[in-house]
C-alpha positions in Angstrom: -7.5 -6.9 -17.6 -8.0 -3.2 -17.0 -8.0 -2.2 -13.3 -10.5 0.4 -12.1 -8.4 2.7 -10.0 -11.4 4.8 -8.9 -13.0 1.7 -7.4 -9.8 0.8 -5.7 -9.5 4.3 -4.3 -13.1 4.1 -3.0 -12.6 0.7 -1.4 -9.6 2.0 0.5 -11.5 5.1 1.6 -14.4 3.0 2.7 -12.1 1.1 5.0 -11.3 4.3 6.8 -14.6 6.1 6.6 -15.3 5.7 10.4 -11.7 6.6 11.3 -10.8 10.0 12.9 -7.8 10.1 10.5 -9.9 9.6 7.3 -9.4 13.2 6.1 -5.7 13.2 6.9 -5.0 9.9 5.2 -7.0 10.7 2.1 -4.0 12.0 0.2 -2.0 8.9 1.2 -4.7 6.7 -0.3 -4.6 8.8 -3.5 -0.8 8.3 -3.6 -1.1 4.6 -3.0 -3.6 4.1 -5.8 -1.4 6.2 -8.1 1.6 4.0 -7.2 -0.5 0.9 -8.1 -1.3 2.5 -11.5 2.3 3.4 -12.1 3.6 -0.1 -11.1 1.0 -1.7 -13.5 2.4 0.4 -16.3 6.0 -0.5 -15.4 5.2 -4.2 -15.3 4.5 -3.9 -19.1 8.1 -3.0 -19.7 11.2 -5.2 -19.7 13.1 -5.2 -16.4 16.2 -6.9 -17.8 18.2 -6.0 -21.0 20.0 -8.9 -22.5 23.1 -8.4 -24.7 22.2 -9.6 -28.2 25.5 -11.6 -28.8 26.1 -12.9 -25.2 23.0 -13.8 -23.3 25.0 -14.1 -20.1 25.5 -10.3 -20.1 22.4 -8.7 -18.7 21.6 -5.4 -17.0 18.6 -4.0 -15.3 16.5 -1.4 -17.1 15.4 2.0 -15.9 11.9 0.5 -15.6 13.2 -2.0 -13.2 14.7 0.7 -11.0 11.6 2.8 -11.1 9.4 -0.2 -10.2 11.6 -1.0 -7.2 11.3 2.6 -6.0 7.6 2.7 -6.5 7.2 -0.7 -4.8 9.1 0.5 -1.8 7.0 3.7 -1.5 3.9 1.6 -2.0 4.8 -0.9 0.8 5.6 2.0 3.2 2.2 3.6 2.5 0.4 0.2 3.0 2.3 -0.3 6.3 1.1 3.1 7.5 -2.6 2.3 6.5 -2.4 -1.1 8.2 -0.9 0.6 11.3 -3.8 3.0 11.4 -6.3 0.2 11.0 -4.7 -1.8 13.8 -4.9 1.1 16.2 -8.7 1.1 15.7 -9.0 -2.6 16.5 -9.3 -3.4 20.2 -6.4 -5.5 21.4 -6.7 -8.2 24.1 -5.1 -5.8 26.5 -7.8 -3.2 25.7 -10.5 -5.7 26.2 -9.0 -6.9 29.6 -8.7 -3.3 30.8 -12.3 -2.6 29.9 -13.5 -5.7 31.7 -11.5 -4.8 34.8 -12.9 -1.3 34.7 -16.4 -2.7 34.4 -15.7 -5.1 37.3 -14.4 -2.3 39.5 -17.5 -0.2 39.1 
């Protein structure tokens, strides 16, 4: 299955189109989509190298290490985007403060 990374990029941008930070986070979205592409490529490679004569001897491949690094960067980027989205959502405290303000007027 071939992923369409342009569609993925657009979906992420659409999530933030009404956000004041949309222009600032656009490069982060590009980076996240690029990391997704890179991780998909790395998933096609072996992550463990097994010794041909003794299967108990195994070692991680460079692809495994690169995948781990990409994955960590990806998760950090996603956490940032989620944090920005959550700041836009009204919390219960925000709703209560608004109702109290309306009540006081």
